[in-house]
C-alpha positions in Angstrom: -20.6 80.6 -81.2 -18.3 82.2 -84.3 -15.6 83.9 -81.7 -15.6 80.3 -79.8 -14.9 78.4 -82.8 -11.5 81.4 -83.7 -10.5 81.0 -80.5 -10.2 77.3 -80.8 -8.8 77.5 -84.5 -6.3 79.7 -83.1 -5.6 77.9 -80.1 -5.1 74.9 -82.4 -2.5 76.6 -84.9 -0.4 77.8 -82.0 0.0 74.7 -80.2 3.0 73.5 -82.7 4.9 76.9 -81.9 4.2 76.7 -78.3 5.4 73.0 -78.3 8.6 73.7 -80.0 9.1 76.6 -78.1 8.6 74.4 -74.8 11.3 71.4 -76.9 13.9 74.0 -77.0 13.8 75.2 -73.5 13.9 71.5 -72.4 16.7 70.1 -75.2 20.2 69.8 -73.5 22.9 71.9 -75.1 25.8 70.0 -76.2 29.2 71.1 -75.9 32.2 69.0 -77.9 35.1 67.9 -76.3 37.9 66.0 -77.2 41.1 64.2 -75.9 44.4 62.4 -77.4 44.1 59.2 -76.0 42.3 57.4 -73.1 44.5 57.4 -70.5 43.2 57.7 -66.9 45.0 60.6 -66.3 42.2 62.3 -67.2 40.0 61.5 -64.5 38.1 64.1 -64.5 36.5 63.2 -67.7 35.8 60.1 -67.1 34.1 60.8 -63.7 32.1 63.3 -65.0 31.1 60.8 -68.2 30.5 57.9 -65.9 28.5 59.9 -63.7 26.8 62.0 -66.1 27.2 65.2 -63.7 26.2 67.0 -67.1 22.5 66.2 -66.7 22.1 68.7 -63.9 23.7 71.0 -66.2 21.5 70.7 -68.8 24.0 69.4 -70.3 25.2 66.6 -73.2 28.7 65.8 -73.4 29.8 65.2 -77.4 33.3 63.3 -76.4 35.7 62.2 -78.5 38.9 60.8 -79.0 41.3 62.2 -81.4 44.4 60.1 -82.7 47.0 62.3 -83.3 47.9 63.3 -80.0 47.5 66.7 -78.5 48.3 68.9 -81.6 45.1 67.1 -83.3 43.2 67.6 -80.3 43.8 71.9 -80.5 43.9 71.5 -84.0 40.3 70.6 -84.0 39.6 73.4 -81.4 40.9 75.7 -83.2 38.7 74.9 -86.6 35.5 74.9 -84.7 35.2 71.1 -85.0 35.5 71.1 -81.0 34.6 74.1 -78.1 37.6 72.3 -75.2 40.8 70.4 -76.3 41.9 68.1 -72.8 45.5 68.0 -73.6 48.8 68.1 -71.9 49.5 71.9 -70.6 52.9 72.1 -71.9 51.6 71.0 -75.6 49.5 73.9 -74.7 51.4 76.0 -73.7 54.2 76.0 -76.8 50.7 76.2 -79.2 50.1 79.3 -77.7 53.6 80.7 -78.0 53.3 80.0 -81.6 50.3 82.3 -81.9 47.7 79.8 -82.1 44.6 81.8 -80.5 43.9 79.5 -77.6 44.2 79.9 -73.7 44.0 77.1 -70.7 41.3 77.8 -68.7 40.7 74.6 -65.9 43.5 72.2 -64.5 42.4 68.4 -65.2 45.1 67.5 -63.1 47.2 69.0 -60.6 50.3 67.1 -60.6 52.5 64.9 -62.4 50.9 61.6 -62.7 53.1 59.5 -65.4 55.5 57.0 -64.3 58.4 55.3 -65.5 57.1 51.4 -66.7 60.2 49.3 -67.7 59.7 45.6 -68.5 61.2 43.0 -66.6 63.0 41.2 -68.9 64.7 44.6 -70.2 65.8 45.4 -66.7 67.2 41.8 -66.4 69.1 42.1 -69.8 70.6 45.2 -68.8 71.2 44.0 -65.1 69.3 47.0 -63.9 67.9 47.0 -60.2 65.0 48.5 -59.3 65.9 50.0 -56.0 69.2 51.8 -57.6 70.0 55.7 -56.9 67.5 57.4 -59.2 70.1 59.2 -61.9 71.0 55.5 -62.3 67.1 54.2 -62.8 66.5 57.0 -65.5 69.7 55.9 -67.5 67.7 53.2 -68.8 66.6 55.8 -71.2 69.4 55.7 -73.1 69.0 52.3 -74.4 65.2 51.9 -74.0 62.5 51.8 -76.7 59.7 53.9 -74.9 56.3 53.3 -76.2 54.0 56.3 -76.7 50.4 56.6 -77.7 51.6 59.5 -80.8 54.3 61.9 -81.3 54.4 64.8 -80.2 52.2 64.5 -77.3 52.3 64.7 -73.3 53.8 61.5 -73.2 56.6 62.4 -75.6 57.7 65.1 -74.0 57.5 63.6 -70.7 59.7 61.1 -71.7 62.5 63.5 -72.8 61.9 65.6 -69.8 62.6 62.3 -67.8 65.9 62.4 -69.8 67.0 65.2 -69.3 66.1 64.6 -65.1 69.1 61.6 -65.8 71.5 63.8 -67.7 70.9 62.5 -70.9 70.2 64.4 -74.6 66.3 64.2 -74.7 67.1 64.5 -78.4 68.7 60.5 -78.7 65.9 58.9 -76.8 64.4 56.2 -78.6 60.5 57.0 -79.3 58.0 54.6 -80.8 54.1 55.1 -81.8 52.6 52.5 -80.5 48.8 53.6 -80.0 46.3 53.2 -77.2 47.4 53.1 -74.1 46.2 49.1 -74.0 48.3 48.7 -76.9 51.3 50.3 -75.2 50.4 47.6 -72.5 50.4 44.7 -74.7 53.9 45.9 -76.8 55.3 45.7 -73.6 54.6 42.5 -72.5 55.4 41.3 -76.0 58.8 42.8 -75.9 58.3 45.3 -78.9 58.8 48.4 -76.4 60.9 48.4 -73.2 59.0 51.1 -71.7 56.5 53.5 -71.0 55.5 56.7 -69.4 51.7 56.2 -68.4 49.8 56.8 -65.3 48.0 54.0 -63.7 46.0 51.9 -65.0 48.6 50.7 -67.1 51.5 50.8 -64.9 49.3 48.9 -62.6 48.4 46.2 -64.9 51.9 46.0 -66.0 53.1 45.2 -62.2 50.0 42.9 -61.9 50.4 40.6 -64.9 54.3 40.3 -63.8 55.8 41.5 -66.8 56.3 45.1 -66.2 58.2 47.7 -62.7 57.5 50.6 -61.9 60.7 51.9 -62.0 60.4 55.8 -61.5 57.6 57.7 -59.5 58.7 61.1 -60.5 55.8 63.0 -58.3 57.3 61.2 -55.2 60.7 62.0 -56.4 61.5 64.7 -58.3 60.5 67.9 -56.7 58.5 70.5 -57.9 56.4 67.6 -60.1 53.7 67.3 -57.3 53.0 71.0 -58.1 52.7 70.7 -61.9 48.9 71.7 -63.5 50.1 68.9 -66.4 46.5 68.4 -68.1 43.8 71.0 -68.7 41.4 72.0 -70.5 42.2 74.4 -73.7 39.6 77.0 -75.3 40.1 79.6 -78.0 40.9 82.8 -76.4 37.5 84.8 -77.6 34.7 82.1 -77.5 31.0 83.8 -78.4 29.1 84.3 -75.5 27.1 80.9 -76.0 30.3 79.0 -75.9 31.4 80.3 -73.0 28.0 79.6 -71.4 28.3 75.9 -71.8 32.0 75.8 -71.3 31.1 77.3 -67.8 28.6 74.5 -66.8 30.7 71.9 -68.1 33.2 73.4 -65.5 30.4 73.0 -62.8 30.0 69.6 -63.9 33.2 68.1 -63.8 34.0 69.8 -60.1 30.8 67.9 -59.1 32.5 64.4 -60.4 35.7 65.7 -58.6 34.2 66.3 -55.3 32.2 62.5 -55.8 35.5 61.4 -56.4 37.5 62.7 -53.4 34.8 61.9 -51.4 34.0 58.3 -52.1 36.6 57.3 -54.8 36.4 53.4 -54.9 32.3 53.9 -55.8 33.6 56.5 -58.8 36.2 54.0 -59.7 34.2 50.9 -59.9 31.2 53.2 -62.0 34.4 54.4 -64.0 35.5 50.8 -64.7 32.0 49.2 -65.9 31.5 52.2 -68.6 34.9 52.3 -69.9 37.5 49.6 -68.4 35.5 46.6 -68.2 38.0 44.0 -69.1 40.6 45.3 -66.3 39.8 43.7 -63.1 37.5 46.6 -60.4 40.8 46.1 -58.2 42.9 47.7 -60.5 40.4 50.5 -61.9 39.9 50.8 -58.0 43.8 51.2 -56.8 44.0 53.6 -60.2 41.6 56.5 -59.2 42.7 56.3 -55.4 46.2 56.7 -56.5 45.1 59.8 -58.7 42.8 61.1 -56.4 44.9 63.8 -55.1 45.7 65.4 -58.2 41.9 66.9 -58.3 42.3 69.6 -56.0 41.8 73.1 -56.3 38.0 73.2 -58.2 40.3 73.5 -61.4 42.0 77.2 -60.5 45.1 78.1 -61.4 47.5 79.4 -59.1 50.9 81.2 -59.5 52.8 79.2 -58.1 51.3 76.1 -59.9 51.5 79.0 -63.2 55.6 79.1 -62.4 55.5 75.4 -61.7 54.2 74.5 -65.3 56.6 77.5 -66.9 59.4 75.9 -65.7 58.0 72.0 -66.7 57.6 73.6 -70.2 61.2 75.1 -70.5 62.8 71.9 -69.2 60.9 70.1 -72.1 61.6 72.1 -74.8 58.4 74.0 -74.9 58.0 77.7 -75.4 56.9 80.0 -73.1 54.3 82.5 -74.3 55.5 85.7 -74.4 52.6 87.0 -73.1 51.2 87.1 -69.8 47.4 86.2 -70.2 47.4 82.7 -71.6 45.7 81.3 -68.8 42.8 82.5 -66.6 40.6 81.5 -64.0 37.0 83.0 -65.2 35.6 80.2 -66.3 36.4 78.7 -62.8 35.5 81.7 -60.9 32.2 81.8 -62.9 31.3 78.0 -62.4 31.8 78.7 -59.0 29.1 81.2 -58.9 26.0 79.0 -60.4 24.8 81.3 -61.8 
């Protein structure tokens, strides 16, 4: 009887430890990721969050929208506050070229998704027809006030790059830091800015509202922009094995979301709209997702061709290209695809 009582006591004492171990084994791990703006061009992050594809990987995404543009997001990774930065690829390259310890590890958008949208009032003022030759349309950047979410980010770089494509000194264009994409739309409608360089839905909202015109579609009109990995995930170059494992599972979750977008873009668009854009008409979100879906190819991999296109784009936007050849890697993607 004493033996039985002793066994019962030991069993009772062991139970909390066993429960604690079981809880530790089933509690989802967290990955911390930030991006500079809630632009739908980050379609993979929106789709993975809306569909919660992280749950199947026993992961929880801690997402942060970081004011201050791409540099602020990269700084948060550098400080250890985040593990992943969703940023413009040329901004990441510029940081790496300065010696900061980052590596680009995954493509979020495999083409340039931005469009130059201008106000109808501005076009009427300068007497520009929407169907004018491309060089004439790009010429509006000589006088237009271009709104951006923050200085130093991808939108500013693309605006300056578009200026160079029109033969304009990129350092002489007029920029105004306005804030969120929604704030940029309101500023365009109210005449506070003349143009912005954003992806859908903002461009579609401006057209649908009757106050904006998409004047230039770079990915359709400027050679090579359909091959640029314009948005990427960047991480510290040498993360710990634990962080590396969480990143691999995160990429796997994002690839599942990208597959879902390609398989049924309208269904995913509805889920994204309901969760993140409930003030925007569902049809506009559907149109936006359908227009961006062709940039989700390649399962997040880089190719020699896409890296070459990125380096050329970075040079044209005034970014310094990294001297080292290992500023990018497909290792995380390949590990994610192995499902190990």
